[in-house]
N, CA, C and O of each residue as an XYZ file, in Angstrom:
600
protein
N      -2.749      6.055     24.440
C      -1.728      6.317     23.435
C      -1.667      5.140     22.458
O      -1.635      3.981     22.871
N      -1.650      5.451     21.163
C      -1.631      4.430     20.124
C      -0.236      3.829     20.013
O       0.753      4.552     19.896
N      -0.167      2.525     20.051
C       1.105      1.838     19.861
C       1.465      1.829     18.389
O       0.595      1.907     17.521
N       2.742      1.735     18.121
C       3.212      1.673     16.734
C       2.711      0.387     16.083
O       2.592     -0.642     16.747
N       2.421      0.446     14.804
C       1.984     -0.769     14.113
C       3.129     -1.772     14.004
O       4.298     -1.395     13.924
N       2.779     -3.032     14.004
C       3.742     -4.105     13.788
C       3.569     -4.565     12.348
O       2.453     -4.826     11.897
N       4.673     -4.662     11.638
C       4.657     -5.067     10.237
C       5.226     -6.473     10.135
O       6.269     -6.783     10.711
N       4.524     -7.310      9.397
C       4.977     -8.689      9.224
C       4.821     -9.078      7.760
O       3.738     -8.955      7.188
N       5.911     -9.548      7.159
C       5.774    -10.040      5.786
C       5.050    -11.372      5.839
O       5.389    -12.251      6.632
N       4.059    -11.505      4.992
C       3.234    -12.713      4.958
C       3.605    -13.518      3.713
O       3.843    -12.941      2.651
N       3.654    -14.812      3.832
C       4.011    -15.645      2.696
C       2.952    -15.684      1.611
O       3.259    -15.905      0.440
N       1.725    -15.472      1.998
C       0.601    -15.550      1.064
C      -0.557    -14.750      1.652
O      -0.540    -14.421      2.838
N      -1.553    -14.436      0.842
C      -2.713    -13.734      1.390
C      -3.362    -14.547      2.510
O      -3.380    -15.776      2.461
N      -3.884    -13.868      3.496
C      -4.568    -14.497      4.625
C      -6.069    -14.228      4.514
O      -6.470    -13.227      3.921
N      -6.893    -15.095      5.067
C      -8.349    -14.867      5.005
C      -8.768    -13.498      5.533
O      -9.703    -12.901      5.000
N      -8.098    -12.983      6.571
C      -8.489    -11.675      7.113
C      -8.287    -10.556      6.104
O      -8.951     -9.522      6.189
N      -7.380    -10.745      5.150
C      -7.153     -9.721      4.138
C      -8.359     -9.630      3.205
O      -8.802     -8.534      2.862
N      -8.881    -10.768      2.801
C     -10.092    -10.773      1.965
C     -11.274    -10.204      2.755
O     -12.109     -9.488      2.202
N     -11.341    -10.528      4.055
C     -12.419     -9.991      4.900
C     -12.328     -8.474      4.987
O     -13.354     -7.793      4.972
N     -11.116     -7.936      5.077
C     -10.949     -6.487      5.097
C     -11.461     -5.877      3.792
O     -12.089     -4.819      3.804
N     -11.194     -6.537      2.680
C     -11.676     -6.054      1.389
C     -13.198     -6.138      1.274
O     -13.785     -5.473      0.420
N     -13.846     -6.943      2.118
C     -15.309     -7.024      2.113
C     -15.966     -5.761      2.654
O     -17.154     -5.540      2.421
N     -15.213     -4.926      3.375
C     -15.733     -3.650      3.858
C     -15.910     -2.756      2.627
O     -14.929     -2.450      1.950
N     -17.150     -2.328      2.324
C     -17.380     -1.538      1.098
C     -16.519     -0.281      0.998
O     -16.074      0.070     -0.094
N     -16.280      0.393      2.104
C     -15.452      1.599      2.072
C     -14.008      1.265      1.710
O     -13.377      1.982      0.932
N     -13.492      0.187      2.268
C     -12.120     -0.231      1.964
C     -12.029     -0.662      0.506
O     -11.100     -0.264     -0.198
N     -12.974     -1.465      0.047
C     -12.907     -1.967     -1.329
C     -13.061     -0.841     -2.342
O     -12.426     -0.879     -3.396
N     -13.878      0.148     -2.054
C     -14.025      1.294     -2.956
C     -12.680      1.985     -3.153
O     -12.355      2.412     -4.261
N     -11.893      2.096     -2.074
C     -10.571      2.698     -2.181
C      -9.620      1.877     -3.027
O      -8.709      2.418     -3.653
N      -9.829      0.577     -3.045
C      -8.965     -0.330     -3.818
C      -9.390     -0.367     -5.283
O      -8.545     -0.305     -6.176
N     -10.692     -0.467     -5.535
C     -11.172     -0.757     -6.886
C     -11.744      0.428     -7.649
O     -11.834      0.400     -8.877
N     -12.133      1.481     -6.911
C     -12.776      2.641     -7.517
C     -14.051      2.252     -8.259
O     -14.501      2.978     -9.145
N     -14.626      1.124     -7.905
C     -15.858      0.691     -8.532
C     -15.679      0.106     -9.917
O     -16.663     -0.240    -10.571
N     -14.453     -0.010    -10.374
C     -14.182     -0.541    -11.708
C     -14.383     -2.053    -11.734
O     -14.886     -2.607    -12.712
N     -13.986     -2.708    -10.655
C     -14.103     -4.164    -10.558
C     -15.079     -4.491     -9.429
O     -14.896     -4.018     -8.308
N     -16.104     -5.285     -9.699
C     -17.001     -5.694     -8.611
C     -16.250     -6.573     -7.607
O     -15.350     -7.323     -7.986
N     -16.618     -6.480     -6.340
C     -15.942     -7.278     -5.300
C     -15.978     -8.761     -5.639
O     -14.997     -9.464     -5.396
N     -17.067     -9.250     -6.188
C     -17.193    -10.671     -6.511
C     -16.161    -11.123     -7.548
O     -15.855    -12.311     -7.641
N     -15.626    -10.178     -8.327
C     -14.658    -10.512     -9.368
C     -13.214    -10.247     -8.959
O     -12.299    -10.396     -9.769
N     -13.007     -9.853     -7.699
C     -11.666     -9.487     -7.257
C     -11.252    -10.340     -6.071
O     -12.019    -10.531     -5.127
N     -10.030    -10.850     -6.133
C      -9.453    -11.528     -4.969
C      -7.942    -11.371     -5.035
O      -7.384    -11.058     -6.087
N      -7.299    -11.590     -3.923
C      -5.857    -11.360     -3.845
C      -5.052    -12.379     -4.639
O      -3.852    -12.195     -4.838
N      -5.690    -13.445     -5.091
C      -5.027    -14.389     -5.972
C      -4.743    -13.791     -7.344
O      -4.004    -14.368     -8.141
N      -5.341    -12.619     -7.618
C      -5.129    -11.935     -8.897
C      -3.797    -11.184     -8.936
O      -3.366    -10.727     -9.995
N      -3.158    -11.063     -7.792
C      -1.889    -10.340     -7.724
C      -0.842    -11.118     -8.531
O      -0.745    -12.338     -8.398
N      -0.065    -10.428     -9.360
C       0.915    -11.136    -10.195
C       1.895    -11.981     -9.382
O       2.172    -11.697     -8.217
N       2.405    -13.015    -10.023
C       3.397    -13.885     -9.385
C       4.563    -13.044     -8.879
O       5.016    -12.118     -9.551
N       5.031    -13.373     -7.710
C       6.123    -12.618     -7.101
C       5.634    -11.498     -6.198
O       6.423    -10.868     -5.494
N       4.321    -11.252     -6.219
C       3.761    -10.228     -5.344
C       3.964    -10.604     -3.882
O       3.921    -11.779     -3.518
N       4.183     -9.604     -3.063
C       4.434     -9.825     -1.634
C       3.398     -9.048     -0.829
O       2.866     -8.031     -1.275
N       3.130     -9.557      0.363
C       2.146     -8.932      1.241
C       2.781     -8.652      2.598
O       3.446     -9.508      3.182
N       2.561     -7.436      3.083
C       3.025     -7.044      4.409
C       1.798     -6.703      5.244
O       1.077     -5.753      4.938
N       1.564     -7.477      6.295
C       0.434     -7.226      7.181
C       0.747     -6.120      8.169
O       1.889     -5.960      8.600
N      -0.274     -5.360      8.524
C      -0.175     -4.299      9.524
C      -1.036     -4.726     10.707
O      -2.231     -4.982     10.562
N      -0.409     -4.799     11.877
C      -1.101     -5.280     13.073
C      -1.058     -4.216     14.167
O      -0.020     -3.607     14.423
N      -2.196     -4.011     14.799
C      -2.297     -3.139     15.967
C      -2.766     -3.996     17.125
O      -3.815     -4.636     17.052
N      -1.981     -4.006     18.200
C      -2.316     -4.834     19.365
C      -2.661     -6.263     18.928
O      -3.655     -6.832     19.378
N      -1.847     -6.825     18.063
C      -1.994     -8.196     17.559
C      -3.208     -8.414     16.655
O      -3.466     -9.545     16.243
N      -3.947     -7.367     16.343
C      -5.095     -7.495     15.441
C      -4.716     -7.020     14.041
O      -4.129     -5.949     13.887
N      -5.049     -7.814     13.019
C      -4.765     -7.366     11.654
C      -5.606     -6.130     11.335
O      -6.813     -6.101     11.575
N      -4.938     -5.108     10.786
C      -5.607     -3.830     10.550
C      -5.446     -3.306      9.137
O      -6.115     -2.348      8.750
N      -4.573     -3.917      8.367
C      -4.352     -3.479      6.997
C      -3.211     -4.252      6.385
O      -2.609     -5.111      7.029
N      -2.917     -3.944      5.142
C      -1.797     -4.611      4.485
C      -1.320     -3.807      3.288
O      -2.036     -2.969      2.740
N      -0.093     -4.092      2.907
C       0.510     -3.523      1.712
C       0.753     -4.657      0.737
O       1.184     -5.743      1.124
N       0.474     -4.399     -0.523
C       0.764     -5.338     -1.592
C       1.938     -4.765     -2.372
O       1.885     -3.624     -2.831
N       2.987     -5.549     -2.522
C       4.199     -5.104     -3.200
C       4.382     -5.969     -4.444
O       4.473     -7.193     -4.356
N       4.436     -5.319     -5.594
C       4.579     -6.021     -6.868
C       5.947     -5.670     -7.450
O       6.189     -4.515     -7.799
N       6.844     -6.653     -7.557
C       8.180     -6.353     -8.078
C       8.133     -5.985     -9.561
O       7.395     -6.581    -10.346
N       8.932     -4.995     -9.916
C       9.101     -4.608    -11.325
C      10.482     -5.044    -11.813
O      10.672     -5.341    -12.992
N      11.435     -5.076    -10.891
C      12.790     -5.574    -11.151
C      13.379     -5.891     -9.779
O      12.674     -5.829     -8.773
N      14.651     -6.227     -9.733
C      15.257     -6.533     -8.429
C      15.404     -5.292     -7.561
O      15.540     -5.406     -6.343
N      15.379     -4.110     -8.168
C      15.559     -2.878     -7.401
C      14.356     -1.936     -7.453
O      14.418     -0.829     -6.916
N      13.281     -2.354     -8.082
C      12.101     -1.500     -8.207
C      10.824     -2.299     -7.975
O      10.711     -3.451     -8.395
N       9.861     -1.667     -7.295
C       8.574     -2.322     -7.092
C       7.461     -1.283     -7.058
O       7.704     -0.079     -6.972
N       6.245     -1.784     -7.129
C       5.041     -0.969     -7.006
C       4.359     -1.388     -5.713
O       4.322     -2.576     -5.392
N       3.814     -0.423     -4.962
C       3.191     -0.731     -3.680
C       1.761     -0.207     -3.661
O       1.464      0.848     -4.222
N       0.884     -0.960     -3.009
C      -0.524     -0.560     -2.852
C      -0.920     -0.735     -1.392
O      -0.509     -1.688     -0.730
N      -1.713      0.190     -0.910
C      -2.095      0.270      0.496
C      -3.555     -0.111      0.678
O      -4.422      0.365     -0.055
N      -3.828     -0.967      1.652
C      -5.196     -1.327      2.040
C      -5.263     -1.251      3.555
O      -4.658     -2.066      4.250
N      -5.994     -0.277      4.064
C      -6.073     -0.077      5.514
C      -7.520     -0.047      5.994
O      -8.389      0.561      5.369
N      -7.754     -0.715      7.114
C      -9.041     -0.614      7.787
C      -9.132      0.732      8.492
O      -8.139      1.453      8.594
N     -10.304      1.064      8.972
C     -10.530      2.375      9.607
C      -9.577      2.647     10.770
O      -9.128      3.780     10.945
N      -9.265      1.628     11.561
C      -8.426      1.823     12.751
C      -6.961      2.046     12.413
O      -6.177      2.396     13.295
N      -6.575      1.851     11.163
C      -5.160      1.949     10.787
C      -4.915      3.056      9.769
O      -4.062      2.919      8.891
N      -5.642      4.123      9.882
C      -5.442      5.229      8.937
C      -4.659      6.347      9.601
O      -4.386      6.291     10.800
N      -4.300      7.350      8.835
C      -3.576      8.486      9.377
C      -2.165      8.107      9.797
O      -1.434      7.474      9.035
N      -1.784      8.490     11.001
C      -0.421      8.277     11.505
C      -0.035      6.799     11.498
O       1.106      6.456     11.190
N      -0.970      5.936     11.833
C      -0.664      4.502     11.839
C      -0.263      4.047     10.436
O       0.729      3.336     10.273
N      -1.022      4.450      9.435
C      -0.718      4.057      8.059
C       0.614      4.652      7.599
O       1.392      3.986      6.917
N       0.871      5.896      7.971
C       2.133      6.538      7.597
C       3.305      5.796      8.236
O       4.282      5.476      7.559
N       3.209      5.524      9.529
C       4.280      4.786     10.215
C       4.478      3.403      9.600
O       5.610      2.948      9.435
N       3.371      2.736      9.260
C       3.459      1.403      8.663
C       4.134      1.463      7.296
O       5.007      0.648      6.997
N       3.733      2.426      6.466
C       4.346      2.551      5.139
C       5.837      2.838      5.269
O       6.648      2.239      4.562
N       6.198      3.738      6.156
C       7.620      4.054      6.334
C       8.418      2.821      6.749
O       9.553      2.637      6.309
N       7.829      1.980      7.592
C       8.517      0.756      8.023
C       8.656     -0.224      6.855
O       9.711     -0.838      6.699
N       7.624     -0.381      6.042
C       7.715     -1.270      4.886
C       8.768     -0.738      3.909
O       9.544     -1.515      3.353
N       8.798      0.576      3.697
C       9.821      1.153      2.817
C      11.217      0.900      3.370
O      12.143      0.623      2.608
N      11.379      0.990      4.688
C      12.671      0.703      5.322
C      13.068     -0.759      5.082
O      14.218     -1.051      4.756
N      12.106     -1.671      5.246
C      12.381     -3.094      5.012
C      12.756     -3.345      3.552
O      13.700     -4.084      3.271
N      12.030     -2.740      2.635
C      12.334     -2.917      1.213
C      13.717     -2.379      0.874
O      14.462     -3.006      0.121
N      14.062     -1.220      1.428
C      15.395     -0.647      1.183
C      16.478     -1.594      1.690
O      17.519     -1.752      1.053
N      16.231     -2.219      2.833
C      17.182     -3.177      3.387
C      17.336     -4.424      2.531
O      18.315     -5.159      2.664
N      16.369     -4.663      1.652
C      16.417     -5.820      0.756
C      16.895     -5.439     -0.640
O      16.820     -6.245     -1.567
N      17.390     -4.206     -0.789
C      17.964     -3.781     -2.061
C      17.044     -3.018     -2.986
O      17.464     -2.616     -4.072
N      15.802     -2.808     -2.590
C      14.882     -2.034     -3.429
C      15.294     -0.571     -3.359
O      15.529     -0.039     -2.273
N      15.382      0.075     -4.508
C      15.826      1.469     -4.566
C      14.742      2.423     -5.064
O      14.826      3.627     -4.823
N      13.742      1.910     -5.746
C      12.682      2.779     -6.274
C      11.337      2.095     -6.070
O      11.159      0.922     -6.399
N      10.402      2.852     -5.522
C       9.049      2.345     -5.283
C       8.067      3.303     -5.941
O       8.151      4.518     -5.760
N       7.141      2.748     -6.703
C       6.128      3.569     -7.356
C       4.745      3.150     -6.892
O       4.565      2.082     -6.307
N       3.787      3.996     -7.158
C       2.381      3.704     -6.901
C       1.576      4.764     -7.624
O       2.103      5.483     -8.473
N       0.303      4.861     -7.288
C      -0.519      5.932     -7.827
C      -1.574      6.304     -6.800
O      -1.921      5.521     -5.916
N      -2.068      7.512     -6.944
C      -3.173      8.018     -6.127
C      -4.269      8.443     -7.086
O      -3.989      8.837     -8.218
N      -5.496      8.368     -6.646
C      -6.585      8.863     -7.475
C      -6.644     10.377     -7.369
O      -6.665     10.931     -6.270
N      -6.672     11.040     -8.513
C      -6.603     12.497     -8.561
C      -7.738     13.183     -7.818
O      -7.571     14.301     -7.331
N      -8.886     12.532     -7.725
C     -10.019     13.155     -7.040
C     -10.086     12.784     -5.555
O     -11.092     13.045     -4.895
N      -9.037     12.188     -5.041
C      -8.948     11.824     -3.616
C      -7.701     12.469     -3.024
O      -6.675     11.804     -2.878
N      -7.773     13.761     -2.679
C      -6.570     14.464     -2.217
C      -5.947     13.862     -0.962
O      -4.750     14.033     -0.734
N      -6.732     13.162     -0.144
C      -6.141     12.555      1.052
C      -5.133     11.463      0.684
O      -4.204     11.204      1.449
N      -5.302     10.817     -0.480
C      -4.334      9.797     -0.871
C      -3.014     10.435     -1.304
O      -1.942      9.877     -1.070
N      -3.100     11.603     -1.934
C      -1.885     12.329     -2.323
C      -1.189     12.847     -1.061
O       0.037     12.791     -0.962
N      -1.961     13.346     -0.103
C      -1.415     13.801      1.182
C      -0.666     12.653      1.859
O       0.448     12.835      2.350
N      -1.286     11.469      1.882
C      -0.673     10.283      2.487
C       0.659      9.964      1.805
O       1.666      9.747      2.478
N       0.662      9.935      0.479
C       1.882      9.615     -0.260
C       2.997     10.610      0.064
O       4.145     10.215      0.270
N       2.661     11.887      0.107
C       3.675     12.904      0.435
C       4.203     12.715      1.855
O       5.407     12.825      2.084
N       3.314     12.431      2.813
C       3.733     12.222      4.203
C       4.668     11.020      4.331
O       5.520     10.977      5.218
N       4.500     10.053      3.443
C       5.354      8.861      3.472
C       6.671      9.085      2.739
O       7.543      8.217      2.768
N       6.832     10.231      2.084
C       8.075     10.553      1.404
C       8.051     10.427     -0.103
O       9.069     10.646     -0.759
N       6.897     10.074     -0.668
C       6.801      9.934     -2.119
C       6.794     11.300     -2.789
O       6.301     12.276     -2.224
N       7.344     11.363     -3.997
C       7.251     12.547     -4.845
C       6.040     12.361     -5.745
O       5.777     11.261     -6.232
N       5.323     13.422     -5.957
C       4.142     13.369     -6.810
C       4.553     13.765     -8.221
O       5.150     14.820     -8.435
N       4.228     12.912     -9.174
C       4.571     13.164    -10.572
C       3.448     13.998    -11.194
O       2.272     13.747    -10.931
N       3.796     14.961    -11.992
C       2.802     15.878    -12.545
C       2.084     15.327    -13.763
O       1.014     15.819    -14.122
N       2.647     14.324    -14.400
C       2.013     13.781    -15.593
C       1.594     12.346    -15.340
O       2.173     11.642    -14.513
N       0.586     11.938    -16.064
C       0.095     10.571    -15.947
C      -0.563     10.186    -17.258
O      -1.130     11.032    -17.949
N      -0.489      8.921    -17.596
C      -1.161      8.456    -18.803
C      -2.661      8.306    -18.564
O      -3.435      8.215    -19.517
N      -3.069      8.279    -17.316
C      -4.478      8.156    -16.945
C      -4.848      9.413    -16.160
O      -4.302      9.650    -15.082
N      -5.759     10.211    -16.684
C      -6.090     11.497    -16.064
C      -6.724     11.349    -14.689
O      -6.800     12.327    -13.946
N      -7.181     10.150    -14.327
C      -7.787      9.957    -13.017
C      -6.769      9.495    -11.977
O      -7.089      9.396    -10.792
N      -5.560      9.217    -12.415
C      -4.529      8.736    -11.500
C      -3.350      9.688    -11.493
O      -2.984     10.251    -12.525
N      -2.764      9.863    -10.329
C      -1.555     10.664    -10.161
C      -0.445      9.709     -9.739
O      -0.548      9.054     -8.701
N       0.605      9.629    -10.530
C       1.726      8.746    -10.212
C       2.528      9.326     -9.055
O       2.682     10.542     -8.940
N       3.033      8.451     -8.208
C       3.932      8.859     -7.128
C       5.109      7.883     -7.114
O       4.977      6.725     -7.511
N       6.249      8.369     -6.655
C       7.408      7.487     -6.550
C       8.319      7.976     -5.439
O       8.263      9.133     -5.025
N       9.157      7.069     -4.969
C      10.142      7.405     -3.946
C      11.432      6.690     -4.274
O      11.426      5.521     -4.660
N      12.537      7.394     -4.120
C      13.857      6.810     -4.303
C      14.382      6.471     -2.915
O      14.695      7.377     -2.142
N      14.482      5.207     -2.587
C      14.859      4.785     -1.235
C      16.323      5.038     -0.918
O      16.672      5.216      0.249
N      17.177      5.060     -1.910
C      18.593      5.261     -1.626
C      18.857      6.676     -1.118
O      19.837      6.892     -0.405
N      18.020      7.635     -1.462
C      18.212      9.002     -0.994
C      17.474      9.260      0.317
O      17.630     10.320      0.924
N      16.677      8.300      0.748
C      15.867      8.462      1.957
C      16.650      8.127      3.209
O      16.285      8.584      4.292
N      17.708      7.347      3.102
C      18.407      6.808      4.250
C      19.178      7.828      5.038
O      19.812      7.486      6.037
């Protein structure tokens, strides 16, 4: 039986996070091939960005990057290794959303790639609403209002 993921807010990116991004399948999900891996690192995240590590049996398995937009709104991005997909990722996202709500965040946004229906499925399972319009035809905006989730 799979244990629930443990979520830990990290003060800064950890070396294991960059190592996870070295997995070509994981990095493709992050970059869509637009940015070469050699040109991307977690130091590129805007100031104020936060990282939440996902651990299974004490092993790092993924992370969420949270970029504040205001004191009550942020954008979230998911990076998961193979062992932390599906139910584990959903449980982890729900826990991070719970933590953010407890810190006063009321609206969380992100996006899914339109040609990757599993990412839209994931967002819906986590409680996000899918927006029908987007300024980028390859991306589908998603958002969740945390105050109505409680």
